[in-house]
C-alpha angles and dihedrals in degrees: 000000000000102000093109097044121094120218114261112275114229112243090213125072119236120242090255096052095047090050086054092051091054099039099050096058091042093050089048091052094049091045091055092055095051130084110248097171089092093058106032124059115255123218119210126183116257110255116206127217109262122202115184128181135359117332107220110195121205089251092054089048094051094051090061114096134177108260100040122131125248092253092051092051090049089050092055100036103019126229113333121250094228127031105181111223092207093051107036094180095060125087126187124204109190127180131180132176122197121188120182090347095306126109109241101174134016123179130177124184123176124191127195126207134193120188090347096305126106110250104164142026124200108187118182087186106048123202118275113251094239092050099073099045093049091051094046088048091055091051092050094057 
């Protein structure tokens, strides 16, 4: 009986099989050198909007004046993000907004106090020229 016997396998590859063995590695090598991002969908992780620090609006900044007390400044701007332990009279208000991994907005406001009174303002994001006159015009009416 020959039901359990397999037919003899040829020791030589056919022409089609040998072409497949050559073409598959060549096509894989060529595919690795090409740019498939134009043809295949790409998946990127979701990047959330990150807000850090104290947002100081133009209106809030316009209300700060030299000679104000620390409590008056806190009532306008809120508590500072950084109070320097080595320079007790210095308050730093920092704000940073990131959208999709890129910095959209970066603000820095540093206030200096002497004897509880505001003596100097360092503002890396100065007031817009139109913000002050609009505020003063509202106060006059």
